[in-house]
C-alpha positions as CSV (number, residue, x, y, z in Angstrom):
1,X,230.1,94.3,26.5
2,X,231.9,91.6,24.6
3,X,229.6,89.0,23.0
4,X,230.5,85.3,22.9
5,X,229.2,82.2,21.3
6,X,230.0,78.7,22.6
7,X,229.0,75.4,20.9
8,X,228.9,72.4,23.1
9,X,228.8,68.7,22.0
10,X,227.3,66.8,24.9
11,X,227.3,63.1,25.7
12,X,224.3,61.5,24.0
13,X,223.6,59.3,27.0
14,X,222.1,62.2,28.9
15,X,218.4,62.5,29.1
16,X,216.3,65.7,28.6
17,X,216.5,66.4,32.4
18,X,220.3,66.0,32.3
19,X,220.6,68.5,29.4
20,X,218.4,71.0,31.2
21,X,220.5,70.7,34.4
22,X,223.7,71.1,32.4
23,X,222.4,74.2,30.6
24,X,221.2,75.7,33.9
25,X,224.6,75.0,35.5
26,X,226.4,77.0,32.9
27,X,223.8,79.8,32.8
28,X,224.4,80.3,36.5
29,X,228.2,80.2,36.0
30,X,228.0,83.0,33.4
31,X,225.7,85.1,35.6
32,X,227.9,84.6,38.6
33,X,230.8,86.0,36.6
34,X,229.0,89.3,35.8
35,X,227.7,87.9,32.5
36,X,224.4,87.8,30.8
37,X,223.0,84.8,28.8
38,X,221.2,86.0,25.7
39,X,220.1,82.6,24.4
40,X,220.6,78.9,24.8
41,X,219.6,77.0,21.8
42,X,219.4,73.2,21.5
43,X,220.3,71.8,18.1
44,X,219.3,68.3,19.1
45,X,221.1,65.0,18.7
46,X,223.4,64.9,15.6
47,X,226.1,62.7,14.2
48,X,229.6,63.8,14.9
49,X,232.0,64.1,12.0
50,X,234.8,62.3,14.0
51,X,234.0,59.9,16.8
52,X,234.9,61.3,20.2
53,X,235.9,58.5,22.4
54,X,233.4,55.8,21.6
55,X,230.6,58.3,20.7
56,X,229.4,58.8,17.1
57,X,226.5,61.1,18.2
58,X,226.2,64.0,20.5
59,X,223.7,66.7,21.6
60,X,224.6,70.1,20.4
61,X,223.9,73.3,22.5
62,X,224.6,76.8,21.3
63,X,225.2,79.4,24.1
64,X,225.1,83.1,23.3
65,X,226.2,85.4,26.1
66,X,227.9,88.6,26.9
67,X,230.2,89.9,29.6
68,X,232.8,92.6,30.4
69,X,234.6,90.2,32.7
70,X,237.6,89.1,30.6
71,X,238.2,86.1,32.9
72,X,234.8,84.6,32.2
73,X,236.0,82.8,29.1
74,X,239.0,81.2,31.0
75,X,236.7,80.2,33.8
76,X,234.0,78.7,31.7
77,X,236.4,76.9,29.3
78,X,238.1,75.3,32.4
79,X,234.7,74.1,33.6
80,X,233.9,72.7,30.2
81,X,237.2,70.7,30.1
82,X,236.5,69.3,33.6
83,X,232.9,68.3,32.9
84,X,232.8,64.6,31.8
85,X,229.5,65.1,30.0
86,X,230.9,67.6,27.5
87,X,232.7,65.8,24.7
88,X,233.8,68.9,22.8
89,X,233.3,72.7,22.8
90,X,234.4,75.8,20.9
91,X,234.1,79.4,22.0
92,X,234.2,82.5,19.7
93,X,234.0,86.2,20.3
94,X,231.3,87.6,18.0
95,X,230.5,91.2,17.0
96,X,230.5,93.7,14.2
97,X,234.3,94.1,14.3
98,X,234.9,90.3,13.9
99,X,235.1,89.0,10.4
100,X,234.9,85.3,9.9
101,X,236.2,85.5,6.3
102,X,238.7,88.0,4.9
103,X,238.1,89.8,1.7
104,X,240.2,88.7,-1.2
105,X,242.5,91.6,-2.0
106,X,242.4,90.8,-5.8
107,X,238.6,91.2,-5.8
108,X,238.8,94.3,-3.6
109,X,241.1,96.0,-6.1
110,X,238.4,95.5,-8.8
111,X,236.1,97.8,-6.9
112,X,232.4,97.8,-6.0
113,X,231.4,97.1,-9.6
114,X,232.7,93.5,-9.5
115,X,230.0,90.8,-9.4
116,X,230.5,87.1,-9.5
117,X,229.4,85.7,-12.8
118,X,229.0,89.2,-14.3
C-alpha cells in the first residue's frame, strides 16, 4: 500500500464540533475509496506565514493514510479544493523510498568517514 500525508489549514472560525465533523468527513472519504486512515492529528490553531484571504490564523490537521487506489489522491484533493472551510492543503506520498533531501554528491565522494566539524 502507498502511504500518504496531507496537511490541512482550516478556517479558524470553525468550532471544535466543526473540526471533528470535517475530520470525520474526510476519514469516511478515504475509507470509501479503499483506503485506511492511520492517524488524524490536530496541531491546533497557528499563525499562517502568509495571509490566506483575510485569515492570519488557521487550524492545522495532519492526516496519515494509506491506499492502493491511485485515484484516491485525485478524489480527495478535488474535495479539498471544493470545501470552503479548507484554506490550504498539501499532500505527500511518504515511505522508505522517498527522500525529502538529496545527498550532496561532493560529501558522498568523501566516503563514510566524513563528519561535519571533524
